[in-house]
C-alpha positions as CSV (number, residue, x, y, z in Angstrom):
1,X,-10.5,23.9,2.2
2,X,-9.2,20.5,2.6
3,X,-6.1,19.7,0.9
4,X,-6.0,16.6,-1.5
5,X,-3.3,14.4,-1.8
6,X,-2.4,11.0,-2.7
7,X,-1.3,9.4,0.4
8,X,1.7,7.2,-0.8
9,X,3.3,4.7,1.9
10,X,5.8,2.4,1.9
11,X,5.3,-1.4,2.6
12,X,7.1,-4.0,2.9
13,X,7.4,-6.1,-0.1
14,X,5.8,-9.5,1.5
15,X,3.0,-7.7,2.5
16,X,2.2,-6.3,-1.3
17,X,2.9,-9.5,-2.8
18,X,0.1,-10.6,-0.9
19,X,-2.5,-8.5,-2.6
20,X,-0.3,-8.6,-6.0
21,X,-2.6,-8.3,-9.1
22,X,-1.4,-9.4,-12.4
23,X,0.4,-7.1,-14.6
24,X,-1.9,-5.5,-17.3
25,X,-4.8,-6.0,-15.9
26,X,-5.5,-2.2,-14.2
27,X,-4.8,-0.5,-17.7
28,X,-7.3,-2.6,-19.3
29,X,-10.0,-1.2,-17.2
30,X,-11.0,2.3,-16.0
31,X,-11.1,2.5,-12.3
32,X,-14.0,5.0,-10.9
33,X,-12.3,7.5,-8.6
34,X,-12.9,8.4,-5.1
35,X,-12.0,10.8,-3.0
36,X,-12.0,9.6,1.0
37,X,-11.2,11.9,3.5
38,X,-10.6,11.7,7.1
39,X,-8.3,12.5,9.8
40,X,-5.2,10.7,9.4
41,X,-5.0,8.4,12.4
42,X,-4.3,5.0,13.1
43,X,-7.9,4.1,12.0
44,X,-6.8,4.7,8.8
45,X,-4.8,2.0,8.6
46,X,-7.1,-0.4,6.2
47,X,-7.8,2.4,3.7
48,X,-3.6,3.2,3.5
49,X,-2.8,-0.4,3.0
50,X,-5.6,-1.1,0.6
51,X,-4.6,2.0,-1.6
52,X,-1.0,0.5,-1.7
53,X,-1.3,-3.0,-1.9
54,X,-3.5,-2.6,-4.6
55,X,-6.9,-3.8,-3.3
56,X,-8.6,-1.0,-4.3
57,X,-7.7,-0.9,-7.8
58,X,-8.2,-5.0,-8.3
59,X,-12.0,-3.7,-7.1
60,X,-12.2,-1.0,-10.0
61,X,-11.5,1.7,-7.8
62,X,-8.5,4.5,-8.2
63,X,-9.0,5.8,-4.0
64,X,-7.4,8.9,-3.1
65,X,-6.7,9.7,0.0
66,X,-7.6,13.1,1.4
67,X,-6.3,14.4,4.8
68,X,-8.5,16.4,6.9
69,X,-8.2,18.4,10.1
70,X,-11.6,17.3,11.3
71,X,-14.8,15.4,11.2
72,X,-16.7,18.3,11.0
73,X,-14.6,19.7,8.0
74,X,-14.9,16.2,6.4
75,X,-18.6,16.2,6.7
76,X,-19.1,19.7,5.3
77,X,-17.2,18.6,2.3
78,X,-19.1,15.0,1.6
79,X,-22.3,17.1,2.3
80,X,-21.0,19.7,-0.5
81,X,-20.1,16.7,-2.8
82,X,-16.4,17.7,-3.1
83,X,-15.7,14.3,-1.6
84,X,-17.4,11.2,-1.8
85,X,-16.4,9.6,1.3
86,X,-15.9,10.5,5.0
87,X,-14.5,9.2,8.0
88,X,-15.8,10.8,11.0
89,X,-16.7,10.2,14.8
90,X,-20.2,8.4,15.5
91,X,-20.9,11.1,17.8
92,X,-20.4,13.7,15.0
93,X,-22.4,11.5,12.7
94,X,-25.3,11.2,15.3
95,X,-25.5,15.2,16.1
96,X,-25.8,15.3,12.0
97,X,-28.6,12.5,11.5
98,X,-30.7,14.0,14.4
99,X,-30.6,17.6,12.9
100,X,-31.7,16.1,9.6
101,X,-28.6,16.2,7.7
102,X,-28.7,13.5,4.6
103,X,-25.6,11.8,5.5
104,X,-25.7,7.7,6.2
105,X,-23.2,5.3,7.2
106,X,-21.7,2.7,5.3
107,X,-19.6,0.8,7.2
108,X,-17.1,0.8,10.2
109,X,-14.3,2.1,11.0
110,X,-12.6,2.3,14.4
111,X,-13.5,-0.2,16.8
112,X,-12.6,0.5,20.7
113,X,-11.4,-3.1,22.0
114,X,-10.9,-3.0,25.8
115,X,-7.5,-5.3,25.0
116,X,-6.1,-2.2,23.7
117,X,-7.1,1.2,25.9
118,X,-5.8,3.4,24.2
119,X,-8.2,6.1,25.7
120,X,-7.4,6.5,29.7
121,X,-8.5,9.0,32.5
122,X,-5.6,10.5,33.4
123,X,-4.2,13.0,36.4
124,X,-1.2,14.7,37.6
125,X,1.2,12.1,39.1
126,X,1.4,14.1,42.1
127,X,-2.3,14.7,42.5
128,X,-4.3,13.2,45.4
129,X,-7.0,12.3,43.1
130,X,-7.3,8.7,43.4
131,X,-10.7,7.5,42.7
132,X,-13.8,8.9,40.3
133,X,-15.4,10.4,43.7
134,X,-12.4,12.1,43.7
135,X,-13.5,13.7,40.6
136,X,-16.6,15.6,42.0
137,X,-16.4,19.4,41.7
138,X,-13.5,19.2,39.4
139,X,-12.2,20.4,36.0
140,X,-12.0,17.8,33.0
141,X,-10.0,18.8,30.0
142,X,-11.5,17.4,26.6
143,X,-10.9,18.8,23.0
144,X,-14.6,19.6,22.3
145,X,-17.8,20.0,24.7
146,X,-19.7,17.8,23.0
147,X,-17.6,14.8,22.0
148,X,-16.9,11.0,22.9
149,X,-14.4,12.5,25.7
150,X,-16.9,14.2,27.7
151,X,-19.5,11.3,27.8
152,X,-16.5,8.8,28.3
153,X,-15.9,11.1,31.2
154,X,-19.3,11.3,32.4
155,X,-20.0,7.5,32.2
156,X,-16.8,6.2,33.7
157,X,-17.3,8.8,36.9
158,X,-20.7,7.6,37.4
159,X,-20.1,4.0,37.2
160,X,-16.9,4.3,39.3
161,X,-18.8,6.0,42.3
162,X,-18.9,9.7,41.4
163,X,-21.4,12.1,40.5
164,X,-20.5,13.5,36.5
165,X,-23.3,16.4,37.6
166,X,-20.8,18.2,39.5
167,X,-17.8,18.1,37.4
168,X,-16.8,20.9,35.1
169,X,-15.2,20.6,31.2
170,X,-13.0,23.3,30.0
171,X,-11.9,22.9,26.0
172,X,-8.3,22.5,25.2
173,X,-6.4,21.0,22.3
174,X,-5.7,17.6,22.0
175,X,-2.0,17.9,22.2
176,X,-2.4,20.6,25.1
177,X,-4.4,18.5,27.3
178,X,-1.4,16.3,28.9
179,X,0.1,19.6,29.9
180,X,-3.1,21.5,31.2
181,X,-3.2,18.2,33.7
182,X,0.4,18.4,34.6
183,X,0.3,22.1,35.2
184,X,-2.7,21.9,37.2
185,X,-4.9,24.0,34.9
186,X,-7.2,21.2,34.5
187,X,-7.5,18.4,37.3
188,X,-8.0,15.2,34.8
189,X,-8.6,14.5,31.4
190,X,-9.2,11.4,29.1
191,X,-6.2,11.1,26.8
192,X,-5.7,9.4,24.0
193,X,-2.5,7.9,22.2
194,X,0.1,9.3,20.7
195,X,-0.2,11.6,23.2
196,X,-0.9,9.7,26.0
197,X,2.2,8.1,25.2
198,X,5.0,10.6,25.9
199,X,3.3,12.0,29.6
200,X,3.3,7.8,30.6
201,X,6.5,7.3,29.6
202,X,7.6,10.5,31.4
203,X,5.5,9.3,34.3
204,X,4.1,13.1,34.5
205,X,0.5,11.6,34.9
206,X,-1.1,8.8,36.5
207,X,-4.1,6.7,34.9
208,X,-7.3,6.2,36.7
209,X,-9.0,4.0,34.4
210,X,-9.6,3.0,30.9
211,X,-12.9,5.5,30.3
212,X,-14.1,4.4,27.0
213,X,-15.0,1.5,28.5
214,X,-17.5,2.9,30.7
215,X,-19.3,3.0,27.4
216,X,-19.4,-0.4,26.0
217,X,-16.7,-3.3,26.1
218,X,-16.8,-2.6,22.3
219,X,-18.1,-0.3,20.2
220,X,-17.7,2.1,17.0
221,X,-15.7,4.9,17.6
222,X,-15.5,6.1,14.0
223,X,-17.4,5.2,10.6
224,X,-17.5,5.5,7.2
225,X,-20.2,7.6,5.3
226,X,-21.5,9.2,2.5
227,X,-24.5,11.5,1.5
228,X,-27.4,9.9,0.7
229,X,-27.9,11.2,-2.6
230,X,-24.8,10.0,-3.8
231,X,-25.4,6.5,-2.7
232,X,-28.7,6.3,-4.1
233,X,-26.4,6.4,-7.4
234,X,-23.5,4.5,-6.6
235,X,-24.2,1.2,-4.7
236,X,-21.7,-0.9,-6.7
237,X,-19.2,1.6,-5.7
238,X,-20.0,1.6,-1.9
239,X,-20.2,-2.2,-1.9
240,X,-16.7,-2.5,-3.7
241,X,-14.8,0.2,-1.3
242,X,-16.2,-1.2,1.8
243,X,-15.7,-5.1,0.4
244,X,-12.2,-4.0,0.1
245,X,-11.5,-1.9,3.0
246,X,-12.6,-4.8,5.3
247,X,-10.6,-6.8,3.6
248,X,-7.9,-5.3,4.3
249,X,-8.5,-4.4,7.6
250,X,-8.5,-8.4,8.2
251,X,-4.8,-8.1,7.2
252,X,-4.0,-4.9,9.2
253,X,-5.5,-6.4,12.2
254,X,-3.1,-9.0,12.6
255,X,-0.1,-6.9,11.4
256,X,0.3,-4.1,13.6
257,X,4.1,-4.0,13.2
258,X,4.1,-4.8,9.5
259,X,1.7,-1.9,9.2
260,X,3.6,0.8,11.9
261,X,6.2,2.3,9.4
262,X,2.9,3.1,7.2
263,X,1.2,4.5,9.8
264,X,4.5,6.8,10.9
265,X,4.7,8.0,7.7
266,X,1.6,9.2,6.9
267,X,0.3,10.4,10.4
268,X,4.3,12.0,11.1
269,X,3.8,10.3,14.6
270,X,7.4,8.8,15.5
271,X,7.7,5.0,14.7
272,X,8.8,4.7,18.1
273,X,5.7,5.9,19.5
274,X,3.4,4.0,16.8
275,X,5.4,0.8,18.0
276,X,5.0,1.2,21.9
277,X,1.3,2.7,22.0
278,X,-2.1,0.1,21.4
279,X,-3.1,0.2,18.1
280,X,-6.6,0.9,17.0
281,X,-8.9,-2.1,15.8
282,X,-10.5,-1.7,12.7
283,X,-14.0,-2.7,11.5
284,X,-14.3,-5.9,9.4
285,X,-18.0,-6.6,9.5
286,X,-20.8,-3.8,10.6
287,X,-22.9,-4.8,14.1
288,X,-25.8,-2.7,15.2
289,X,-24.6,-4.0,18.6
290,X,-21.4,-2.0,18.0
291,X,-23.6,1.5,17.2
292,X,-26.3,1.6,19.9
293,X,-24.4,1.6,23.3
294,X,-23.2,5.2,22.1
295,X,-26.4,6.4,20.9
296,X,-28.0,5.1,24.2
297,X,-25.3,6.9,26.3
298,X,-25.2,9.9,24.2
299,X,-29.0,10.3,24.6
300,X,-28.6,9.4,28.2
301,X,-26.3,12.3,28.9
302,X,-27.9,14.9,26.6
303,X,-25.3,14.7,23.8
304,X,-28.1,14.2,21.4
305,X,-32.2,14.7,22.4
306,X,-33.1,11.6,22.6
307,X,-32.0,7.7,21.6
308,X,-33.1,5.8,18.4
309,X,-32.3,2.8,16.6
310,X,-28.9,2.5,15.1
311,X,-30.1,1.2,11.7
312,X,-31.9,4.7,11.3
313,X,-28.5,6.0,10.3
314,X,-27.5,3.6,7.8
315,X,-27.4,3.7,4.3
316,X,-30.2,1.6,3.0
317,X,-28.2,-0.5,0.5
318,X,-26.5,-2.8,3.6
319,X,-27.4,-4.9,6.1
320,X,-25.8,-4.7,9.4
321,X,-26.1,-7.9,12.0
């Protein structure tokens, strides 16, 4: 069972003043309570900021942020009606869609941007592997056998001269991927920050390439979603949440330094690591072109049975560009 808790994060006075609300306004209007669940990662920056700065309250919302252990747990809780809004990987939502689960996307969350390549294919620093072709027949560590990192690895290998059909995958905790590569229990891995930061700084691994770029130059990694039944009854609330979150993202995308202490406090990742690592970009508007490449790639590499139009996953109360 997920543990619900209000995340309280300290922001600079200047940041809070940017969206200050006149005194007494909130007390005059009852706020709509929303439980928003998701893994506390950098992708939660706009939500954390919007809650603390008063953007949600100004939109008539009392947003209670629920830290979660996984996207799968969030999906189950949203389906059960325990929480109203969830954040999960697009791969997870695609699988839910093809299995007929009544979950619909209401907005974008984390966007992969090649300017901040926070996912890298890595091998041990002393490994003879120097190219995608060298990975043929090798073992790659991944957090899950049916996730984004497997797809990214397959596509990156094939696009760079290797043959993904010869690769073997082993499932390991995200925190153990670096050690597995260094200790030669896996020949390579697609690693992400913050864990990638430590091994790169220690020079115990070497990067071969930005694996996610093989999927597309830009695409949505995570999305906001709700159950279709709940969406049918709460259109105004959804629009208020997405509008405030997108507005917050406009600020947080441009103020990584100012939001670093907030994310360090929420995620318990040391501030020194946060300030050095590439920060996640957040969606400020939903584009079908940011959804379709991952759907098509997942179908080609058999993560899902077949491709389908990205619009099929969307709540019918929104229009994507």
